[in-house]
C-alpha positions as CSV (number, residue, x, y, z in Angstrom):
1,M,-62.8,79.4,-21.6
2,K,-65.0,76.8,-21.7
3,I,-64.3,72.9,-21.4
4,K,-66.5,70.5,-22.6
5,V,-67.4,67.8,-20.2
6,S,-66.8,65.1,-22.9
7,N,-62.8,66.4,-23.2
8,I,-62.8,66.4,-19.1
9,F,-63.8,62.7,-18.9
10,K,-61.4,61.9,-21.9
11,V,-58.3,63.6,-19.9
12,I,-59.8,61.6,-16.7
13,I,-59.7,58.3,-18.2
14,V,-55.7,59.0,-19.4
15,F,-55.4,60.0,-16.1
16,C,-56.8,57.1,-14.6
17,L,-54.8,54.6,-17.3
18,A,-51.9,56.3,-16.2
19,I,-52.2,55.7,-12.8
20,T,-53.2,52.0,-13.4
21,F,-50.2,51.6,-15.4
22,T,-47.8,53.0,-12.9
23,V,-49.6,50.7,-10.3
24,S,-49.0,47.5,-12.2
25,V,-45.6,48.2,-13.0
26,I,-44.2,48.7,-9.4
27,C,-46.3,45.6,-8.7
28,C,-44.5,44.1,-11.2
29,K,-41.2,45.4,-9.7
30,E,-42.6,44.2,-6.1
31,T,-43.7,40.6,-7.1
32,R,-40.9,39.7,-9.8
33,P,-38.3,38.8,-6.8
34,V,-40.5,36.7,-5.4
35,E,-41.0,34.9,-8.3
36,E,-37.4,35.0,-8.9
37,Q,-37.2,33.5,-5.5
38,T,-39.5,30.4,-6.3
39,V,-37.3,30.1,-9.5
40,E,-34.0,29.7,-7.8
41,K,-35.7,28.0,-4.6
42,Q,-36.4,25.2,-6.9
43,E,-33.1,25.2,-8.6
44,E,-31.3,25.0,-4.8
45,E,-33.8,21.9,-4.3
46,K,-32.8,20.5,-7.6
47,E,-29.2,21.0,-6.7
48,Q,-29.9,19.4,-3.4
49,E,-31.6,16.6,-4.8
50,T,-28.5,16.0,-7.1
51,I,-25.9,16.8,-4.0
52,T,-28.1,14.3,-2.1
53,S,-27.7,11.6,-4.9
54,E,-23.9,12.0,-5.5
55,T,-23.3,11.9,-1.6
56,N,-25.1,8.5,-1.7
57,E,-23.4,7.3,-4.9
58,A,-19.8,8.1,-3.1
59,N,-21.2,6.7,0.1
60,Q,-22.3,3.4,-1.7
61,Q,-18.5,3.8,-3.3
62,I,-16.9,3.8,0.1
63,E,-18.9,0.7,1.3
64,E,-17.5,-0.8,-1.9
65,I,-14.0,0.1,-0.9
66,N,-15.1,-1.1,2.9
67,L,-16.7,-4.7,1.7
68,D,-14.0,-7.2,2.9
69,L,-11.6,-8.7,0.1
70,T,-11.5,-12.7,-0.2
71,P,-7.7,-13.4,-2.0
72,V,-8.6,-16.6,-3.4
73,L,-5.4,-18.7,-4.8
74,L,-5.4,-19.1,-8.3
75,S,-2.1,-20.7,-9.0
76,D,1.6,-21.4,-7.1
77,Y,4.6,-21.7,-9.4
78,Y,7.5,-22.7,-7.3
79,I,11.3,-24.0,-7.1
80,D,12.0,-26.9,-4.6
81,F,15.7,-27.0,-3.7
82,P,17.1,-30.8,-2.9
83,E,19.6,-30.6,0.3
84,S,22.7,-29.4,-0.9
85,D,25.4,-26.9,-0.1
86,E,23.9,-24.2,-1.7
87,L,21.9,-21.3,0.0
88,H,19.4,-19.6,-2.5
89,N,17.5,-16.3,-3.0
90,S,16.1,-14.0,-5.1
91,G,15.4,-10.5,-6.0
92,N,12.2,-8.2,-6.7
93,L,9.5,-9.0,-9.5
94,Y,9.0,-7.2,-12.3
95,L,5.5,-7.7,-13.7
96,F,5.7,-6.3,-17.5
97,D,3.2,-7.5,-20.7
98,N,2.0,-10.6,-18.7
99,K,5.3,-11.6,-17.9
100,I,7.1,-12.0,-14.3
101,F,10.7,-11.4,-13.8
102,F,13.2,-12.1,-11.5
103,V,16.7,-13.4,-10.5
104,L,17.2,-16.5,-8.6
105,Y,20.6,-16.9,-6.8
106,Y,22.5,-20.2,-5.9
107,I,24.9,-19.5,-2.7
108,N,27.7,-21.3,-1.4
109,K,27.1,-22.0,2.1
110,E,31.0,-22.2,3.0
111,D,32.3,-18.8,1.6
112,V,28.8,-17.3,0.9
113,T,29.8,-16.7,-2.4
114,I,27.4,-16.8,-5.4
115,N,27.7,-20.3,-7.8
116,K,25.1,-18.9,-10.1
117,S,22.7,-16.3,-10.8
118,E,19.5,-17.1,-13.0
119,L,16.8,-14.7,-14.5
120,K,13.3,-16.4,-14.6
121,I,10.8,-15.5,-16.7
122,I,7.5,-16.6,-16.1
123,D,4.2,-16.3,-18.3
124,A,1.3,-14.6,-16.3
125,Y,-1.3,-14.2,-19.0
126,D,-3.2,-17.1,-17.3
127,K,-3.4,-16.3,-13.8
128,K,-4.4,-20.3,-13.1
129,N,-1.2,-21.5,-14.4
130,L,1.6,-19.9,-14.1
131,K,4.3,-21.4,-16.0
132,E,8.5,-20.6,-16.9
133,V,8.9,-19.7,-20.4
134,G,12.7,-18.5,-20.7
135,S,15.9,-18.0,-18.6
136,I,19.2,-17.3,-18.9
137,E,21.9,-17.9,-15.9
138,S,25.7,-16.4,-15.4
139,E,28.2,-18.2,-13.3
140,K,30.0,-16.9,-10.1
141,L,28.0,-13.4,-11.1
142,W,25.5,-12.0,-8.7
143,W,23.0,-10.1,-10.9
144,S,20.5,-7.3,-9.9
145,L,17.4,-6.6,-12.3
146,L,17.1,-2.7,-12.7
147,G,14.4,-2.8,-14.7
148,I,12.6,-3.4,-18.4
149,E,11.8,-1.3,-21.4
150,G,10.3,-2.5,-24.6
151,D,12.4,-5.4,-25.8
152,Y,15.1,-5.2,-23.1
153,L,15.9,-6.1,-19.8
154,Y,18.9,-4.2,-17.7
155,I,20.7,-5.6,-15.3
156,I,24.1,-5.2,-13.0
157,S,26.5,-7.3,-11.7
158,Q,29.7,-7.0,-10.0
159,E,31.2,-6.8,-13.7
160,G,29.7,-4.0,-15.0
161,F,25.9,-3.1,-16.6
162,H,24.6,-5.3,-19.4
163,I,21.6,-5.0,-21.9
164,V,19.3,-8.3,-22.2
165,D,17.8,-8.8,-25.6
166,I,13.9,-10.2,-24.8
167,K,12.7,-10.2,-28.1
168,D,12.6,-13.8,-28.2
169,I,11.0,-14.6,-24.9
170,G,12.0,-18.1,-24.9
171,S,15.9,-17.5,-25.5
172,P,17.0,-14.1,-24.1
173,Y,20.5,-13.0,-24.2
174,I,23.0,-10.3,-23.6
175,L,23.0,-8.2,-26.2
176,S,25.7,-5.5,-24.8
177,S,27.7,-4.7,-21.6
178,C,29.3,-1.6,-20.2
179,I,32.5,-3.0,-18.2
180,N,34.6,-1.4,-16.2
181,L,32.6,-0.6,-13.4
182,K,31.7,-2.1,-10.3
183,P,28.1,-1.6,-9.4
184,I,26.7,-1.7,-5.7
185,S,23.8,-4.5,-5.2
186,G,21.1,-3.0,-3.5
187,M,21.2,0.6,-4.0
188,N,18.9,2.2,-6.0
189,N,20.1,2.3,-9.0
190,L,17.8,3.0,-11.6
191,I,16.6,3.9,-15.2
192,K,15.5,7.6,-16.2
193,D,14.4,7.7,-19.9
194,D,17.4,6.9,-22.2
195,Y,19.6,6.8,-19.0
196,V,21.1,4.5,-16.0
197,Y,22.3,5.8,-12.9
198,I,24.6,3.6,-11.1
199,V,26.2,3.8,-7.8
200,D,30.2,2.5,-9.1
201,T,32.9,1.3,-6.7
202,Y,35.1,0.2,-9.6
203,S,37.8,3.5,-8.9
204,G,37.6,3.7,-5.4
205,P,34.9,5.6,-2.8
206,P,31.3,5.0,-4.5
207,C,30.3,7.1,-7.2
208,L,27.2,8.1,-9.0
209,Q,28.1,6.6,-13.0
210,I,25.3,8.1,-15.8
211,I,25.2,5.6,-19.0
212,D,23.9,6.5,-22.2
213,I,21.7,3.8,-23.2
214,T,20.2,5.5,-26.6
215,N,22.3,3.0,-28.7
216,K,21.2,-0.6,-27.1
217,E,23.9,-1.9,-28.4
218,N,26.8,0.2,-27.4
219,P,25.8,1.7,-23.7
220,E,28.2,4.3,-23.0
221,T,29.7,6.2,-19.8
222,I,29.3,9.6,-20.1
223,G,29.1,11.4,-16.9
224,S,29.4,10.9,-13.0
225,I,29.3,12.8,-9.7
226,S,32.4,11.5,-7.9
227,S,35.0,12.1,-5.0
228,D,36.6,14.4,-7.0
229,E,33.8,17.0,-6.7
230,G,33.5,16.4,-2.8
231,F,30.9,13.2,-2.5
232,W,32.8,11.0,-0.9
233,S,30.7,7.2,-0.4
234,I,27.4,8.0,-1.9
235,N,24.6,6.5,0.1
236,F,21.4,6.9,-1.9
237,F,20.4,9.1,-4.8
238,D,17.2,10.0,-6.7
239,V,16.3,11.6,-10.0
240,S,13.6,14.0,-10.8
241,G,13.5,16.1,-14.2
242,D,17.0,18.0,-14.7
243,Y,18.3,17.1,-11.3
244,V,19.4,14.1,-9.2
245,Y,19.5,14.6,-5.3
246,V,22.5,12.9,-3.2
247,S,22.8,11.4,0.1
248,Y,26.6,11.1,0.8
249,Y,29.6,11.2,3.3
250,D,30.9,14.9,3.0
251,S,34.8,14.3,3.9
252,D,35.2,17.6,5.3
253,K,32.4,17.8,7.8
254,D,33.3,14.2,8.7
255,D,29.5,13.6,8.4
256,Y,26.7,12.6,5.8
257,S,25.3,15.9,3.7
258,F,22.5,16.2,1.3
259,S,22.9,17.9,-2.4
260,V,21.1,18.9,-5.2
261,V,23.1,18.4,-8.5
262,D,22.0,19.9,-11.9
263,I,22.5,16.9,-14.8
264,K,20.9,19.4,-17.4
265,D,24.4,18.2,-19.1
266,K,24.9,14.8,-18.4
267,R,28.6,15.1,-19.3
268,E,29.1,17.7,-16.7
269,P,26.9,17.6,-13.5
270,K,27.4,20.8,-11.5
271,N,26.6,21.0,-7.6
272,L,24.1,23.6,-6.9
273,G,23.8,23.5,-3.2
274,S,24.3,21.0,0.0
275,V,22.8,20.7,3.4
276,W,24.7,19.2,6.3
277,L,22.6,16.7,8.1
278,N,24.3,17.1,10.9
279,K,23.3,13.6,13.1
280,N,25.9,11.5,11.7
281,L,23.4,9.3,9.9
282,S,23.7,7.1,6.6
283,P,20.2,8.3,5.2
284,D,18.2,6.9,2.3
285,I,15.6,9.2,0.0
286,I,12.1,7.7,0.2
287,S,10.9,10.5,-2.2
288,I,11.2,13.5,-4.0
289,N,7.8,15.2,-4.3
290,Q,6.3,19.0,-5.0
291,G,9.8,20.8,-3.5
292,Y,10.8,18.7,-0.8
293,A,12.7,15.4,-0.4
294,Y,12.0,12.8,2.4
295,L,14.8,10.9,4.0
296,E,14.8,8.2,6.7
297,S,17.8,7.4,8.6
298,G,18.7,4.9,11.3
299,I,21.6,5.1,14.0
300,G,22.3,3.0,17.4
301,D,22.2,-0.8,18.1
302,L,19.1,-3.5,17.9
303,E,18.6,-2.5,21.9
304,N,18.8,1.3,21.6
305,P,17.7,2.4,18.1
306,I,16.8,5.7,16.8
307,N,15.6,6.5,13.6
308,Y,14.5,9.4,11.9
309,L,12.5,11.1,9.2
310,Q,13.9,14.4,8.0
311,I,12.3,16.6,5.2
312,I,14.4,19.2,3.5
313,D,13.1,21.7,1.2
314,I,14.5,22.2,-2.1
315,K,12.4,24.7,-4.0
316,N,15.7,26.7,-4.1
317,K,18.2,24.2,-5.7
318,K,21.2,26.3,-4.2
319,N,20.1,26.9,-0.9
320,P,18.1,23.5,0.2
321,F,17.6,23.6,4.2
322,I,15.7,21.3,6.6
323,T,12.7,22.3,7.1
324,G,10.9,19.3,9.3
325,N,12.5,16.5,11.8
326,L,10.9,13.5,13.4
327,E,12.5,10.9,15.6
328,L,11.1,7.5,15.7
329,S,12.6,5.8,18.4
330,E,9.6,3.3,18.3
331,I,11.1,1.3,15.4
332,S,13.9,-1.0,16.0
333,S,14.4,-2.2,12.3
334,M,13.0,-0.5,9.4
335,L,11.4,-1.9,6.1
336,D,11.8,0.6,3.1
337,P,9.4,3.4,4.1
338,I,6.6,4.0,1.1
339,K,5.3,7.7,0.6
340,D,1.8,7.9,-0.6
341,G,-0.2,11.5,-0.9
342,D,0.6,13.4,2.3
343,F,1.3,10.2,4.4
344,I,4.4,8.0,4.5
345,Y,4.0,4.7,5.9
346,M,7.0,3.0,7.9
347,A,6.6,-0.7,8.9
348,D,8.9,-1.9,11.8
349,R,10.2,-5.7,11.4
350,G,10.2,-6.4,14.7
351,G,6.0,-5.1,14.3
352,G,4.3,-2.3,13.4
353,L,2.8,0.3,10.9
354,Y,3.5,3.9,12.0
355,I,1.4,6.2,9.6
356,I,2.9,10.1,9.1
357,D,1.1,12.7,8.0
358,V,3.5,14.9,6.3
359,E,1.0,17.4,4.9
360,E,2.6,20.5,6.7
361,P,6.2,19.5,5.8
362,S,7.4,21.6,8.7
363,N,5.7,19.6,11.6
364,P,5.5,15.6,10.7
365,K,3.5,13.5,13.0
366,I,2.5,10.0,13.5
367,I,-1.2,10.0,13.4
368,E,-1.8,6.2,13.3
369,T,0.0,3.1,14.7
370,I,-1.0,-0.4,13.7
371,E,0.1,-3.4,15.4
372,T,1.0,-6.4,13.7
373,G,3.2,-9.4,13.9
374,R,6.6,-9.5,12.7
375,L,7.3,-7.7,9.3
376,N,8.8,-8.7,6.3
377,Y,7.6,-7.2,3.7
378,F,5.0,-3.8,3.1
379,Y,3.1,-2.4,0.0
380,V,0.3,0.1,-0.7
381,E,-1.7,1.1,-3.7
382,D,-4.9,3.0,-4.3
383,N,-5.6,3.1,0.0
384,I,-4.7,-0.3,0.2
385,G,-1.9,-1.8,2.1
386,Y,-0.8,-5.0,1.9
387,I,1.4,-6.6,4.8
388,A,3.4,-10.1,4.5
389,D,3.3,-10.7,8.3
390,K,5.3,-13.8,9.2
391,D,3.0,-14.6,11.7
392,K,-0.1,-14.4,10.1
393,G,0.3,-14.4,6.6
394,L,-1.1,-11.8,4.0
395,I,-2.9,-9.1,5.7
396,I,-4.9,-6.9,3.6
397,L,-5.7,-3.2,5.2
398,D,-8.3,-0.5,4.3
399,L,-6.5,3.0,4.5
400,S,-9.3,5.2,2.4
401,Q,-10.0,6.5,6.1
402,I,-6.5,7.4,7.4
403,E,-7.5,7.6,10.7
404,N,-9.4,4.5,11.1
405,P,-7.5,1.8,9.0
406,R,-9.3,-1.4,9.4
407,E,-8.5,-5.0,8.4
408,I,-10.4,-6.6,5.4
409,G,-8.7,-9.3,4.3
410,I,-6.4,-11.9,5.1
411,C,-4.7,-15.2,3.9
412,D,-2.9,-18.1,5.2
413,S,0.3,-17.6,2.6
414,P,3.2,-19.7,2.8
415,G,5.4,-17.8,4.8
416,Y,8.3,-15.1,4.1
417,E,6.2,-13.1,1.6
418,N,9.2,-10.7,0.8
419,F,7.7,-9.1,-2.6
420,I,4.1,-8.2,-3.5
421,I,2.6,-6.2,-6.8
422,R,-0.8,-5.6,-8.0
423,Q,-2.6,-6.0,-11.7
424,D,-6.4,-4.9,-11.5
425,N,-7.4,-7.5,-9.0
426,I,-4.5,-10.0,-8.7
427,L,-2.1,-9.9,-6.5
428,F,1.3,-11.9,-7.0
429,I,3.3,-12.4,-4.2
430,K,6.8,-13.9,-3.8
431,Y,7.9,-16.2,-1.0
432,Q,10.8,-17.7,0.7
433,E,11.2,-20.5,2.8
434,Y,12.2,-24.2,1.9
435,R,11.5,-23.0,-1.6
436,I,10.8,-19.9,-3.8
437,G,7.8,-19.5,-5.4
438,I,5.1,-17.0,-6.8
439,Q,1.7,-17.5,-6.1
440,A,-1.4,-15.4,-8.0
441,Y,-4.5,-14.3,-5.7
442,E,-7.8,-13.0,-7.0
443,L,-9.4,-10.6,-4.7
444,Y,-13.0,-10.9,-4.5
C-alpha cells in the first residue's frame, strides 16, 4: 500500500494542530484561575477600601458624638410665689405639639391638704419665649396628668378620672368624668390604645380598673382586677399587648407576688400564672421587654437599705419564674430605674449612678458606677444621659461606650431639677426651689 508524502504531511499537520489546541486549552484552564484571582483581589481591595471608608465615617460619627455639648439657656419661664401659708409642688412635664403641659399644686402648710390644683399650658414653639397660653384649675382636688392624645388630655383626681377638651388651647374644659373611683396618685396609671388603667381604692384594697375611653363624652369602667381574684393591694403594673403584668400583695402567702393577667376580654380579665417573689418586698415594674419582666424593690431603713433587681421569665404566660437576681446594697434611696437596650440605669439620690448589664437575664451584673453628687433626676435617650445634680447642676454624659462613660456637658442650672425632656437639640428642664419654672436649653 502506497501513501503519498503529501498526505503524510497533511496528517502530521493535523496532528500538530490538535496537540497545539489541546495544550492551549490546558494552559487556559491553568491560567484562568490566576486571572480570576487577580479580579477577586481587585474586588477585595475595592471592598476593603469601602470598609475603610465606612469605618472612617463611623469613627467620625463617634467623634461627633463625643464632642462636648454646651447647653445654652434660651428662655426661663417661672412662677414666683410670695410668702404665704401655702407650699407648692408640680407634676411631670408632657410635651405635645410644641405645647408643654404640667400641673401645679397649692398646698396648705398646716394640714398638708390641697387648696388648689392648676393645669398650666405653655407654648414652646418659640424656644426663646416660653409663655403661658392656657390653664384650668380645681379647688380642693389634687390632679395628676396621665397623658395627652389629640384634642384630649387625661387627668385623675381623688374623685375619679377626667377628660379635658383642649381643642381651644386657651380655654380648656372638663368634657367628661368617670366617678365612683378613688385613684392613687403616684402609681403608674396609664393609657393604652382606647383604654385607661388606674389603680383604685374606692371599694377597698387597691385594685386595677379598666376604663373604655372610645366615647370621649362617656368614659365607662368595664373591667377590674381586684381582691376578689386574690389581688390584694396592687402595688405596680404594666400593660403589654393583651396582658397586664401585676405586682401585688398576696394575702394567701402574706407576701408579694407577680402575675400575668390575660385582658383580651377587657370585661373579664383572667389570671394566667403567678410567681412568689419571696423577699417580703414591695416591687415596682421597671420594664416588660422581649419575654422578661424587670422589677426593682427595696427593704430596710436608711442606714441599712437593701435594693434588689429581679428578672422574671414571662415567655410562658402560665408559668412565669424568677431567672435573675441582683442585690444592690450600695443604693440608699433609688430614683425610678430606666431600661435602655441591654442596660438598666439605677440612680441613688444620695449619689451614684449604677449601670447594670442585663443582656444575660439570668446573670445581671453591675458593669459601671459613676460617682455623682446628690441626685434629683436622671434621664437617658440615644446614648446620652442627663443628670440633675443638686450640687453641680445639669450634667450630660456620653454613654455610647458603656464601659467608658464620660462627662460631655455641664451647666449651672437653678437647682432641684425634677423633670427633663428632650426635643431634637432642645432640652426642657423643670426646676423647683423658691419658685417653679421651666427652662429651655439648646445643645451645641
